[in-house]
C-alpha atoms as a printed R data frame, in Angstrom:
    type eleno elety resid chain resno      x       y       z
1   ATOM     1    CA   UNK     A     1  0.009  -0.265  -0.121
2   ATOM     2    CA   UNK     A     2  2.844   2.475   0.129
3   ATOM     3    CA   UNK     A     3  2.450   3.218   3.593
4   ATOM     4    CA   UNK     A     4  5.596   3.743   6.145
5   ATOM     5    CA   UNK     A     5  3.824   1.709   8.812
6   ATOM     6    CA   UNK     A     6  3.545  -1.860   8.727
7   ATOM     7    CA   UNK     A     7  2.125  -2.535  12.097
8   ATOM     8    CA   UNK     A     8  3.451  -4.529  15.024
9   ATOM     9    CA   UNK     A     9  4.520  -7.764  15.525
10  ATOM    10    CA   UNK     A    10  6.432  -9.965  18.095
11  ATOM    11    CA   UNK     A    11 10.267  -9.184  17.725
12  ATOM    12    CA   UNK     A    12 13.395 -11.310  17.947
13  ATOM    13    CA   UNK     A    13 16.834  -9.672  18.538
14  ATOM    14    CA   UNK     A    14 17.564  -7.442  16.352
15  ATOM    15    CA   UNK     A    15 14.449  -6.695  14.706
16  ATOM    16    CA   UNK     A    16 12.318  -3.683  14.510
17  ATOM    17    CA   UNK     A    17  8.617  -2.949  15.200
18  ATOM    18    CA   UNK     A    18  8.305  -0.352  12.304
19  ATOM    19    CA   UNK     A    19  9.921   0.820   9.188
20  ATOM    20    CA   UNK     A    20 10.323   4.361  10.959
21  ATOM    21    CA   UNK     A    21 12.208   2.451  13.754
22  ATOM    22    CA   UNK     A    22 14.564   0.587  11.099
23  ATOM    23    CA   UNK     A    23 15.250   4.195   9.550
24  ATOM    24    CA   UNK     A    24 16.150   5.713  12.713
25  ATOM    25    CA   UNK     A    25 17.985   2.967  13.829
26  ATOM    26    CA   UNK     A    26 20.220   2.920  10.746
27  ATOM    27    CA   UNK     A    27 20.917   6.625  11.226
28  ATOM    28    CA   UNK     A    28 18.589   8.013   8.440
29  ATOM    29    CA   UNK     A    29 16.039  10.607   9.421
30  ATOM    30    CA   UNK     A    30 13.657   9.592   6.221
31  ATOM    31    CA   UNK     A    31 11.642   6.711   6.034
32  ATOM    32    CA   UNK     A    32 12.139   4.465   2.732
33  ATOM    33    CA   UNK     A    33  9.647   2.677   1.182
34  ATOM    34    CA   UNK     A    34  9.472  -1.357   0.949
35  ATOM    35    CA   UNK     A    35 11.177  -2.147  -2.319
36  ATOM    36    CA   UNK     A    36  8.142  -3.467  -4.304
37  ATOM    37    CA   UNK     A    37  6.433  -0.507  -3.488
38  ATOM    38    CA   UNK     A    38  9.480   1.450  -4.525
39  ATOM    39    CA   UNK     A    39  9.935  -0.383  -7.565
40  ATOM    40    CA   UNK     A    40  6.276   0.312  -8.478
41  ATOM    41    CA   UNK     A    41  6.441   3.949  -8.230
42  ATOM    42    CA   UNK     A    42  9.988   4.204  -9.985
43  ATOM    43    CA   UNK     A    43  8.408   1.958 -12.747
44  ATOM    44    CA   UNK     A    44  5.196   4.412 -13.004
45  ATOM    45    CA   UNK     A    45  7.629   7.200 -13.116
46  ATOM    46    CA   UNK     A    46  9.806   5.773 -16.174
47  ATOM    47    CA   UNK     A    47  6.620   4.911 -17.821
48  ATOM    48    CA   UNK     A    48  5.398   8.351 -17.708
49  ATOM    49    CA   UNK     A    49  8.731   9.505 -18.820
50  ATOM    50    CA   UNK     A    50  8.840   7.359 -22.101
51  ATOM    51    CA   UNK     A    51  5.328   8.974 -22.718
52  ATOM    52    CA   UNK     A    52  6.624  12.286 -22.473
53  ATOM    53    CA   UNK     A    53  9.775  11.200 -24.959
54  ATOM    54    CA   UNK     A    54  7.244   9.557 -27.416
55  ATOM    55    CA   UNK     A    55  5.319  12.763 -27.334
56  ATOM    56    CA   UNK     A    56  8.829  14.738 -28.161
57  ATOM    57    CA   UNK     A    57  9.293  12.426 -31.033
58  ATOM    58    CA   UNK     A    58  5.856  12.706 -32.640
59  ATOM    59    CA   UNK     A    59  5.778  16.587 -32.452
60  ATOM    60    CA   UNK     A    60  9.287  16.867 -33.714
61  ATOM    61    CA   UNK     A    61  7.937  14.688 -36.638
62  ATOM    62    CA   UNK     A    62  5.016  17.252 -37.262
63  ATOM    63    CA   UNK     A    63  7.605  19.886 -36.893
64  ATOM    64    CA   UNK     A    64  9.533  18.459 -39.711
65  ATOM    65    CA   UNK     A    65  6.590  17.798 -41.987
66  ATOM    66    CA   UNK     A    66  5.286  21.433 -41.656
67  ATOM    67    CA   UNK     A    67  9.011  22.840 -42.357
68  ATOM    68    CA   UNK     A    68  8.748  24.376 -39.157
69  ATOM    69    CA   UNK     A    69 12.028  23.602 -37.508
70  ATOM    70    CA   UNK     A    70 14.347  26.136 -38.827
71  ATOM    71    CA   UNK     A    71 11.916  29.319 -37.720
72  ATOM    72    CA   UNK     A    72 13.753  29.716 -34.561
73  ATOM    73    CA   UNK     A    73 17.359  30.781 -35.327
74  ATOM    74    CA   UNK     A    74 18.959  30.905 -31.960
75  ATOM    75    CA   UNK     A    75 18.856  28.856 -28.741
76  ATOM    76    CA   UNK     A    76 18.537  30.035 -25.094
77  ATOM    77    CA   UNK     A    77 17.698  27.489 -22.360
78  ATOM    78    CA   UNK     A    78 15.787  30.202 -20.414
79  ATOM    79    CA   UNK     A    79 15.107  33.418 -22.225
80  ATOM    80    CA   UNK     A    80 13.636  31.660 -25.137
81  ATOM    81    CA   UNK     A    81 10.595  30.107 -23.120
82  ATOM    82    CA   UNK     A    82  8.950  33.705 -23.354
83  ATOM    83    CA   UNK     A    83  7.345  33.740 -26.612
84  ATOM    84    CA   UNK     A    84  7.157  37.291 -28.653
85  ATOM    85    CA   UNK     A    85  3.968  39.355 -27.403
86  ATOM    86    CA   UNK     A    86  3.844  42.636 -29.012
87  ATOM    87    CA   UNK     A    87  3.652  43.269 -32.812
88  ATOM    88    CA   UNK     A    88  7.435  44.889 -32.491
89  ATOM    89    CA   UNK     A    89  8.702  41.556 -30.651
90  ATOM    90    CA   UNK     A    90  6.963  39.562 -33.685
91  ATOM    91    CA   UNK     A    91  8.747  41.709 -36.109
92  ATOM    92    CA   UNK     A    92 12.085  41.593 -34.637
93  ATOM    93    CA   UNK     A    93 11.735  37.751 -34.637
94  ATOM    94    CA   UNK     A    94 10.566  37.735 -38.310
95  ATOM    95    CA   UNK     A    95 13.571  39.988 -39.350
96  ATOM    96    CA   UNK     A    96 16.244  37.381 -37.630
97  ATOM    97    CA   UNK     A    97 14.598  34.523 -39.656
98  ATOM    98    CA   UNK     A    98 14.619  36.592 -42.885
99  ATOM    99    CA   UNK     A    99 18.490  36.680 -42.630
100 ATOM   100    CA   UNK     A   100 18.467  32.589 -42.948
101 ATOM   101    CA   UNK     A   101 18.517  30.677 -46.192
102 ATOM   102    CA   UNK     A   102 15.253  29.171 -45.488
103 ATOM   103    CA   UNK     A   103 13.355  32.355 -46.040
104 ATOM   104    CA   UNK     A   104 15.821  33.659 -48.738
105 ATOM   105    CA   UNK     A   105 15.402  30.755 -51.068
106 ATOM   106    CA   UNK     A   106 12.298  29.057 -49.898
107 ATOM   107    CA   UNK     A   107  9.960  31.461 -47.887
108 ATOM   108    CA   UNK     A   108 10.639  34.906 -49.542
109 ATOM   109    CA   UNK     A   109  7.210  35.443 -49.894
110 ATOM   110    CA   UNK     A   110  5.847  34.468 -46.327
111 ATOM   111    CA   UNK     A   111  3.885  36.662 -44.403
112 ATOM   112    CA   UNK     A   112  4.067  37.547 -40.431
113 ATOM   113    CA   UNK     A   113  0.986  35.276 -39.804
114 ATOM   114    CA   UNK     A   114  2.562  32.171 -41.829
115 ATOM   115    CA   UNK     A   115  5.774  32.765 -39.934
116 ATOM   116    CA   UNK     A   116  3.824  32.637 -36.722
117 ATOM   117    CA   UNK     A   117  2.494  29.347 -37.340
118 ATOM   118    CA   UNK     A   118  6.119  27.813 -38.091
119 ATOM   119    CA   UNK     A   119  7.471  29.557 -35.142
120 ATOM   120    CA   UNK     A   120  4.786  28.224 -32.710
121 ATOM   121    CA   UNK     A   121  5.278  24.685 -34.164
122 ATOM   122    CA   UNK     A   122  9.074  24.494 -33.280
123 ATOM   123    CA   UNK     A   123  8.242  26.542 -29.908
124 ATOM   124    CA   UNK     A   124  5.993  23.718 -28.983
125 ATOM   125    CA   UNK     A   125  8.602  21.209 -29.670
126 ATOM   126    CA   UNK     A   126 11.450  22.956 -27.802
127 ATOM   127    CA   UNK     A   127  8.825  23.629 -24.672
128 ATOM   128    CA   UNK     A   128  7.862  20.276 -24.760
129 ATOM   129    CA   UNK     A   129 11.860  18.990 -24.597
130 ATOM   130    CA   UNK     A   130 12.378  21.066 -21.523
131 ATOM   131    CA   UNK     A   131  9.153  19.244 -19.687
132 ATOM   132    CA   UNK     A   132 10.617  16.007 -20.897
133 ATOM   133    CA   UNK     A   133 13.938  17.122 -18.978
134 ATOM   134    CA   UNK     A   134 11.982  18.369 -16.025
135 ATOM   135    CA   UNK     A   135  9.900  15.047 -16.004
136 ATOM   136    CA   UNK     A   136 13.195  12.798 -15.438
137 ATOM   137    CA   UNK     A   137 15.470  15.423 -13.493
138 ATOM   138    CA   UNK     A   138 13.187  16.326 -10.656
139 ATOM   139    CA   UNK     A   139 11.344  13.082  -9.731
140 ATOM   140    CA   UNK     A   140 14.749  11.388 -10.353
141 ATOM   141    CA   UNK     A   141 16.207  13.666  -7.485
142 ATOM   142    CA   UNK     A   142 12.959  13.087  -5.302
143 ATOM   143    CA   UNK     A   143 13.553   9.315  -5.669
144 ATOM   144    CA   UNK     A   144 17.154   9.642  -5.153
145 ATOM   145    CA   UNK     A   145 17.026  11.497  -1.829
146 ATOM   146    CA   UNK     A   146 14.099   9.368  -0.362
147 ATOM   147    CA   UNK     A   147 16.316   6.181  -0.669
148 ATOM   148    CA   UNK     A   148 13.757   4.670  -3.403
149 ATOM   149    CA   UNK     A   149 16.512   3.600  -5.945
150 ATOM   150    CA   UNK     A   150 19.043   0.921  -5.855
151 ATOM   151    CA   UNK     A   151 22.640   1.335  -6.670
152 ATOM   152    CA   UNK     A   152 22.100   0.004 -10.239
153 ATOM   153    CA   UNK     A   153 18.932   1.946 -10.585
154 ATOM   154    CA   UNK     A   154 20.899   5.130  -9.550
155 ATOM   155    CA   UNK     A   155 23.413   4.374 -12.319
156 ATOM   156    CA   UNK     A   156 20.606   3.841 -14.874
157 ATOM   157    CA   UNK     A   157 18.530   7.167 -13.828
158 ATOM   158    CA   UNK     A   158 22.031   9.140 -14.092
159 ATOM   159    CA   UNK     A   159 22.470   7.809 -17.741
160 ATOM   160    CA   UNK     A   160 18.959   8.639 -18.528
161 ATOM   161    CA   UNK     A   161 19.157  12.222 -17.243
162 ATOM   162    CA   UNK     A   162 22.567  12.718 -18.778
163 ATOM   163    CA   UNK     A   163 20.856  11.553 -22.147
164 ATOM   164    CA   UNK     A   164 18.051  13.916 -21.962
165 ATOM   165    CA   UNK     A   165 20.621  16.820 -21.556
166 ATOM   166    CA   UNK     A   166 22.509  15.563 -24.383
167 ATOM   167    CA   UNK     A   167 19.344  15.220 -26.592
168 ATOM   168    CA   UNK     A   168 18.527  18.908 -26.037
169 ATOM   169    CA   UNK     A   169 22.052  19.750 -27.270
170 ATOM   170    CA   UNK     A   170 22.106  17.582 -30.231
171 ATOM   171    CA   UNK     A   171 18.737  19.211 -31.237
172 ATOM   172    CA   UNK     A   172 20.338  22.738 -31.252
173 ATOM   173    CA   UNK     A   173 23.351  21.108 -33.250
174 ATOM   174    CA   UNK     A   174 20.642  19.542 -35.548
175 ATOM   175    CA   UNK     A   175 19.289  22.879 -36.351
176 ATOM   176    CA   UNK     A   176 22.350  24.788 -36.611
177 ATOM   177    CA   UNK     A   177 23.158  22.859 -39.976
178 ATOM   178    CA   UNK     A   178 19.965  24.085 -41.810
179 ATOM   179    CA   UNK     A   179 21.070  27.609 -40.909
180 ATOM   180    CA   UNK     A   180 24.232  27.595 -42.613
181 ATOM   181    CA   UNK     A   181 24.837  29.502 -45.897
182 ATOM   182    CA   UNK     A   182 25.673  27.138 -48.400
183 ATOM   183    CA   UNK     A   183 26.986  28.895 -51.713
184 ATOM   184    CA   UNK     A   184 28.096  25.924 -53.557
185 ATOM   185    CA   UNK     A   185 24.618  24.171 -53.192
186 ATOM   186    CA   UNK     A   186 21.460  24.787 -55.085
187 ATOM   187    CA   UNK     A   187 19.121  22.579 -53.097
188 ATOM   188    CA   UNK     A   188 16.575  23.936 -50.597
189 ATOM   189    CA   UNK     A   189 17.665  24.582 -46.810
190 ATOM   190    CA   UNK     A   190 17.178  21.783 -44.653
191 ATOM   191    CA   UNK     A   191 19.194  20.157 -41.324
192 ATOM   192    CA   UNK     A   192 21.626  17.404 -42.224
193 ATOM   193    CA   UNK     A   193 20.096  13.842 -42.376
194 ATOM   194    CA   UNK     A   194 23.055  12.773 -40.579
195 ATOM   195    CA   UNK     A   195 22.220  15.099 -37.568
196 ATOM   196    CA   UNK     A   196 18.579  14.427 -37.910
197 ATOM   197    CA   UNK     A   197 19.180  10.686 -37.540
198 ATOM   198    CA   UNK     A   198 21.523  11.183 -34.557
199 ATOM   199    CA   UNK     A   199 18.668  13.466 -32.972
200 ATOM   200    CA   UNK     A   200 15.951  10.917 -33.542
201 ATOM   201    CA   UNK     A   201 18.258   7.800 -32.605
202 ATOM   202    CA   UNK     A   202 19.404   9.132 -29.176
203 ATOM   203    CA   UNK     A   203 15.527   9.983 -28.799
204 ATOM   204    CA   UNK     A   204 14.719   6.441 -29.551
205 ATOM   205    CA   UNK     A   205 17.526   4.880 -27.258
206 ATOM   206    CA   UNK     A   206 16.121   7.318 -24.445
207 ATOM   207    CA   UNK     A   207 12.861   5.970 -25.010
208 ATOM   208    CA   UNK     A   208 13.756   2.373 -25.303
209 ATOM   209    CA   UNK     A   209 15.679   2.272 -22.066
210 ATOM   210    CA   UNK     A   210 13.023   4.091 -20.082
211 ATOM   211    CA   UNK     A   211 10.218   1.825 -21.221
212 ATOM   212    CA   UNK     A   212 12.185  -1.224 -20.961
213 ATOM   213    CA   UNK     A   213 13.174  -0.397 -17.392
214 ATOM   214    CA   UNK     A   214  9.400   0.525 -16.337
215 ATOM   215    CA   UNK     A   215  8.229  -2.680 -17.806
216 ATOM   216    CA   UNK     A   216 11.048  -4.613 -15.957
217 ATOM   217    CA   UNK     A   217  9.816  -2.904 -12.703
218 ATOM   218    CA   UNK     A   218  6.230  -3.208 -13.107
219 ATOM   219    CA   UNK     A   219  5.425  -6.558 -14.892
220 ATOM   220    CA   UNK     A   220  5.890  -9.663 -12.892
221 ATOM   221    CA   UNK     A   221  8.578 -11.904 -14.686
222 ATOM   222    CA   UNK     A   222  7.480 -15.264 -15.881
223 ATOM   223    CA   UNK     A   223  9.312 -18.299 -14.786
224 ATOM   224    CA   UNK     A   224  9.477 -20.045 -18.285
225 ATOM   225    CA   UNK     A   225 11.336 -23.374 -18.879
226 ATOM   226    CA   UNK     A   226 14.728 -22.787 -20.194
227 ATOM   227    CA   UNK     A   227 14.214 -25.008 -23.359
228 ATOM   228    CA   UNK     A   228 16.278 -24.714 -26.481
229 ATOM   229    CA   UNK     A   229 13.135 -23.444 -28.157
230 ATOM   230    CA   UNK     A   230 12.538 -20.702 -25.877
231 ATOM   231    CA   UNK     A   231 16.390 -19.606 -26.216
232 ATOM   232    CA   UNK     A   232 16.008 -19.247 -29.973
233 ATOM   233    CA   UNK     A   233 12.581 -17.461 -29.862
234 ATOM   234    CA   UNK     A   234 14.469 -14.950 -27.208
235 ATOM   235    CA   UNK     A   235 17.212 -14.263 -29.504
236 ATOM   236    CA   UNK     A   236 14.749 -13.957 -32.710
237 ATOM   237    CA   UNK     A   237 12.830 -11.238 -30.644
238 ATOM   238    CA   UNK     A   238 15.913  -9.572 -29.648
239 ATOM   239    CA   UNK     A   239 17.178  -9.495 -33.322
240 ATOM   240    CA   UNK     A   240 13.537  -8.441 -34.601
241 ATOM   241    CA   UNK     A   241 13.421  -5.554 -32.026
242 ATOM   242    CA   UNK     A   242 16.770  -4.611 -33.252
243 ATOM   243    CA   UNK     A   243 15.654  -4.496 -37.178
244 ATOM   244    CA   UNK     A   244 12.475  -2.505 -36.043
245 ATOM   245    CA   UNK     A   245 14.468   0.159 -34.318
246 ATOM   246    CA   UNK     A   246 17.064   0.225 -37.438
247 ATOM   247    CA   UNK     A   247 13.819   0.840 -39.657
248 ATOM   248    CA   UNK     A   248 12.733   3.511 -37.674
249 ATOM   249    CA   UNK     A   249 16.235   5.133 -37.677
250 ATOM   250    CA   UNK     A   250 16.362   4.809 -41.490
251 ATOM   251    CA   UNK     A   251 12.952   6.820 -41.329
252 ATOM   252    CA   UNK     A   252 14.951   9.752 -40.269
253 ATOM   253    CA   UNK     A   253 16.965   9.740 -43.599
254 ATOM   254    CA   UNK     A   254 13.640   9.528 -45.722
255 ATOM   255    CA   UNK     A   255 12.428  12.558 -43.967
256 ATOM   256    CA   UNK     A   256 15.779  14.338 -44.032
257 ATOM   257    CA   UNK     A   257 16.082  13.945 -47.622
258 ATOM   258    CA   UNK     A   258 12.211  14.262 -48.590
259 ATOM   259    CA   UNK     A   259 12.648  10.652 -50.258
260 ATOM   260    CA   UNK     A   260  9.292   9.985 -49.506
261 ATOM   261    CA   UNK     A   261  8.702  12.232 -52.523
262 ATOM   262    CA   UNK     A   262 11.024  10.371 -55.174
263 ATOM   263    CA   UNK     A   263  8.864   7.340 -56.050
264 ATOM   264    CA   UNK     A   264  5.002   7.336 -54.929
265 ATOM   265    CA   UNK     A   265  4.346   3.794 -56.465
266 ATOM   266    CA   UNK     A   266  4.426   0.376 -54.503
267 ATOM   267    CA   UNK     A   267  5.368  -2.422 -55.091
268 ATOM   268    CA   UNK     A   268  7.588  -1.077 -57.712
269 ATOM   269    CA   UNK     A   269  9.676   2.070 -57.939
270 ATOM   270    CA   UNK     A   270  8.240   3.489 -60.747
271 ATOM   271    CA   UNK     A   271  8.540   1.112 -63.690
272 ATOM   272    CA   UNK     A   272 10.855  -1.264 -62.116
273 ATOM   273    CA   UNK     A   273 11.477  -3.157 -59.262
274 ATOM   274    CA   UNK     A   274 15.290  -1.604 -58.746
275 ATOM   275    CA   UNK     A   275 15.219   1.884 -60.418
276 ATOM   276    CA   UNK     A   276 18.336   2.684 -62.531
277 ATOM   277    CA   UNK     A   277 19.294   5.786 -60.310
278 ATOM   278    CA   UNK     A   278 19.969   3.812 -57.225
279 ATOM   279    CA   UNK     A   279 23.810   4.170 -57.613
280 ATOM   280    CA   UNK     A   280 24.230   8.015 -59.130
281 ATOM   281    CA   UNK     A   281 26.741   8.879 -56.256
282 ATOM   282    CA   UNK     A   282 30.291   8.112 -56.208
283 ATOM   283    CA   UNK     A   283 31.686   6.585 -53.870
284 ATOM   284    CA   UNK     A   284 29.066   4.144 -53.965
285 ATOM   285    CA   UNK     A   285 28.513   4.111 -49.976
286 ATOM   286    CA   UNK     A   286 27.613   7.486 -50.300
287 ATOM   287    CA   UNK     A   287 24.248   6.511 -51.798
288 ATOM   288    CA   UNK     A   288 23.176   4.793 -48.789
289 ATOM   289    CA   UNK     A   289 22.815   7.944 -46.892
290 ATOM   290    CA   UNK     A   290 22.522  10.928 -49.576
291 ATOM   291    CA   UNK     A   291 20.797   9.439 -52.422
292 ATOM   292    CA   UNK     A   292 17.054   9.891 -52.136
293 ATOM   293    CA   UNK     A   293 16.214   6.983 -54.096
294 ATOM   294    CA   UNK     A   294 18.487   4.465 -52.452
295 ATOM   295    CA   UNK     A   295 17.370   5.845 -48.953
296 ATOM   296    CA   UNK     A   296 13.583   5.194 -49.776
297 ATOM   297    CA   UNK     A   297 14.673   1.724 -51.326
298 ATOM   298    CA   UNK     A   298 16.622   0.653 -47.996
299 ATOM   299    CA   UNK     A   299 13.660   2.114 -45.978
300 ATOM   300    CA   UNK     A   300 10.912  -0.180 -48.189
301 ATOM   301    CA   UNK     A   301 13.374  -3.226 -47.618
302 ATOM   302    CA   UNK     A   302 13.807  -2.837 -44.082
303 ATOM   303    CA   UNK     A   303 10.251  -2.276 -43.790
304 ATOM   304    CA   UNK     A   304  9.266  -5.373 -45.451
305 ATOM   305    CA   UNK     A   305 12.149  -7.468 -43.848
306 ATOM   306    CA   UNK     A   306 10.970  -6.254 -40.460
307 ATOM   307    CA   UNK     A   307  7.165  -7.463 -41.122
308 ATOM   308    CA   UNK     A   308  8.382 -10.406 -42.449
309 ATOM   309    CA   UNK     A   309 10.654 -11.327 -39.390
310 ATOM   310    CA   UNK     A   310  7.495 -10.430 -36.945
311 ATOM   311    CA   UNK     A   311  5.144 -12.558 -38.630
312 ATOM   312    CA   UNK     A   312  7.793 -15.479 -38.513
313 ATOM   313    CA   UNK     A   313  8.334 -14.882 -34.663
314 ATOM   314    CA   UNK     A   314  4.436 -14.796 -34.170
315 ATOM   315    CA   UNK     A   315  4.367 -18.293 -35.730
316 ATOM   316    CA   UNK     A   316  7.321 -19.455 -33.591
317 ATOM   317    CA   UNK     A   317  5.889 -18.225 -30.601
318 ATOM   318    CA   UNK     A   318  2.489 -20.314 -31.203
319 ATOM   319    CA   UNK     A   319  5.066 -23.431 -31.102
320 ATOM   320    CA   UNK     A   320  5.869 -22.989 -27.660
321 ATOM   321    CA   UNK     A   321  3.530 -23.202 -24.617
322 ATOM   322    CA   UNK     A   322  3.817 -19.282 -23.268
323 ATOM   323    CA   UNK     A   323  1.800 -17.527 -20.616
324 ATOM   324    CA   UNK     A   324 -1.621 -15.715 -21.903
325 ATOM   325    CA   UNK     A   325  0.282 -12.212 -21.624
326 ATOM   326    CA   UNK     A   326  3.345 -13.339 -23.675
327 ATOM   327    CA   UNK     A   327  0.897 -14.458 -26.272
328 ATOM   328    CA   UNK     A   328 -1.034 -11.177 -26.397
329 ATOM   329    CA   UNK     A   329  2.365  -9.369 -26.835
330 ATOM   330    CA   UNK     A   330  3.194 -11.240 -29.650
331 ATOM   331    CA   UNK     A   331 -0.260 -10.902 -31.234
332 ATOM   332    CA   UNK     A   332 -0.133  -7.261 -30.366
333 ATOM   333    CA   UNK     A   333  3.402  -6.823 -32.181
334 ATOM   334    CA   UNK     A   334  1.909  -8.694 -35.308
335 ATOM   335    CA   UNK     A   335 -1.118  -6.468 -35.595
336 ATOM   336    CA   UNK     A   336  0.837  -3.287 -35.221
337 ATOM   337    CA   UNK     A   337  3.366  -4.366 -37.843
338 ATOM   338    CA   UNK     A   338  0.625  -5.083 -40.384
339 ATOM   339    CA   UNK     A   339 -0.876  -1.625 -39.548
340 ATOM   340    CA   UNK     A   340  2.279   0.257 -39.822
341 ATOM   341    CA   UNK     A   341  3.136  -1.145 -43.071
342 ATOM   342    CA   UNK     A   342 -0.341  -0.200 -44.298
343 ATOM   343    CA   UNK     A   343  0.271   3.128 -43.199
344 ATOM   344    CA   UNK     A   344  3.785   3.517 -44.838
345 ATOM   345    CA   UNK     A   345  2.488   2.400 -48.023
346 ATOM   346    CA   UNK     A   346 -0.641   4.717 -47.934
347 ATOM   347    CA   UNK     A   347  1.676   7.939 -47.228
348 ATOM   348    CA   UNK     A   348  3.885   6.970 -49.916
349 ATOM   349    CA   UNK     A   349  1.034   6.599 -52.414
350 ATOM   350    CA   UNK     A   350 -0.630   9.507 -51.416
351 ATOM   351    CA   UNK     A   351  2.648  11.746 -51.608
352 ATOM   352    CA   UNK     A   352  3.004  12.070 -47.865
353 ATOM   353    CA   UNK     A   353  0.314  14.224 -46.608
354 ATOM   354    CA   UNK     A   354  1.122  15.561 -42.945
355 ATOM   355    CA   UNK     A   355 -1.599  13.794 -40.857
356 ATOM   356    CA   UNK     A   356 -0.720  10.159 -42.520
357 ATOM   357    CA   UNK     A   357  2.993  10.868 -42.406
358 ATOM   358    CA   UNK     A   358  2.845  11.871 -38.833
359 ATOM   359    CA   UNK     A   359  0.565   8.797 -37.872
360 ATOM   360    CA   UNK     A   360  3.153   6.502 -39.695
361 ATOM   361    CA   UNK     A   361  6.063   8.061 -37.352
362 ATOM   362    CA   UNK     A   362  3.795   7.524 -34.366
363 ATOM   363    CA   UNK     A   363  3.298   4.114 -35.697
364 ATOM   364    CA   UNK     A   364  7.221   3.220 -35.535
365 ATOM   365    CA   UNK     A   365  7.298   4.281 -31.879
366 ATOM   366    CA   UNK     A   366  4.206   2.126 -31.325
367 ATOM   367    CA   UNK     A   367  5.917  -0.955 -33.038
368 ATOM   368    CA   UNK     A   368  8.942  -0.624 -31.245
369 ATOM   369    CA   UNK     A   369  6.976  -0.542 -27.965
370 ATOM   370    CA   UNK     A   370  5.391  -4.043 -28.888
371 ATOM   371    CA   UNK     A   371  8.696  -5.342 -29.746
372 ATOM   372    CA   UNK     A   372 10.167  -4.362 -26.359
373 ATOM   373    CA   UNK     A   373  6.989  -5.659 -24.789
374 ATOM   374    CA   UNK     A   374  7.742  -9.142 -26.128
375 ATOM   375    CA   UNK     A   375 11.279  -9.155 -25.496
376 ATOM   376    CA   UNK     A   376 10.501  -8.168 -21.808
377 ATOM   377    CA   UNK     A   377  7.972 -11.050 -21.525
378 ATOM   378    CA   UNK     A   378 10.529 -13.439 -22.600
379 ATOM   379    CA   UNK     A   379 13.373 -12.172 -20.594
380 ATOM   380    CA   UNK     A   380 15.642 -14.519 -18.201
381 ATOM   381    CA   UNK     A   381 14.601 -14.477 -14.808
382 ATOM   382    CA   UNK     A   382 17.878 -14.030 -12.871
383 ATOM   383    CA   UNK     A   383 18.908 -16.891 -10.585
């Protein structure tokens, strides 16, 4: 129940009648929760944190789709939290934006009202990022002070809080790449797809680590018989989760290069299965990360491979006697995979409409969550 008083009972030598007595005898003035109740509290906190990270990823995707990410041309941790309020402040902000390539090349006829929309999109994303940071740091410090974190959990919480701070700095590093003047380039201004992938990748790592830890604390472990079949299923589930992660990360290159607008047909790319402009860049490896055709091709292959692996994983899981909750995780993962593929194909065929593309990006998080849930269900019980 989480109460500090657990009642009186007959004592043996060295025992304490209440947790308060125990805390006072150990020289601590604060009362620690019983370990199970503390684990549940920490687990719920990290589950909420993973939700805030998911919100940041989704909002970041919408910011990218609406081409709003370069509207705020400087970064201040505290000062930028107050948005412009007067006409003069908005005019000054708009004038700053007009000094950079996106306005000069792409948005030279933009009105102040249109600028306000993209500015508020980016502002919302940045403010949400600060909420994410507070959601990790403040409760983490509280739980640490209360003594509710084990030694191992302290290290994990420190790593998560450090990753949150790194993520914020990486976001600004990404934005800076889209604000630089590039006289030799005739392309529209955009952030570096490498930095975009790094920004998304670190957010996904933060999300996965938080969700995995919360599930491990909140869900009771199954004592499964360690058979060879289970070992293979566990390994296959881990590999499939890794494949889902890579597929989601490849989406950052698709978004960064607007590769979703290159070939809007499926299953073929145009009139052929393998387009002719797949290897137009030199050296060949450059095509993997900078050629929009190759980037879309890779994302297609990864997506189809992921859904195939998840289908095989589901049928493998049906051949082993598993708990009901584990079977539910496998079935949920399968349903999410086919929903995500459907969303991806629809987004491509309809020329990447913002609502559908944002749903597809959200679906990648849902699919990754399902893969982590199944992995967590199959984890080995420590001896």
